[in-house]
C-alpha positions, 0 to 999 in steps of 0.5 A: 500500500505504501508503495502505491502512495509513494508513487502517487506522491511523486506524481503529484510533486512532478505535476506541481513542479511542471505547473510552477515552471510553466506559468500558464499551468499554475492550475496544475500546480494547485491541483498537484499540491491538493492531491499531494496533501490528500494522499498524505492524509489518506495514508496516515488515516489508513495507517492509524486505522490499522493500528487501532484495530483490535 
């Protein structure tokens, strides 16, 4: 599961960098940042749910 999350995080970072490099694609950077944060939260929530399971 963490492998998939890491691949997604790298993809979102690349999207953000491309968005910031090309000024016309600033919206792509914003989407990349939002998806990066969302993926991190999802990963942490899933990990906490596994720990708290009896």
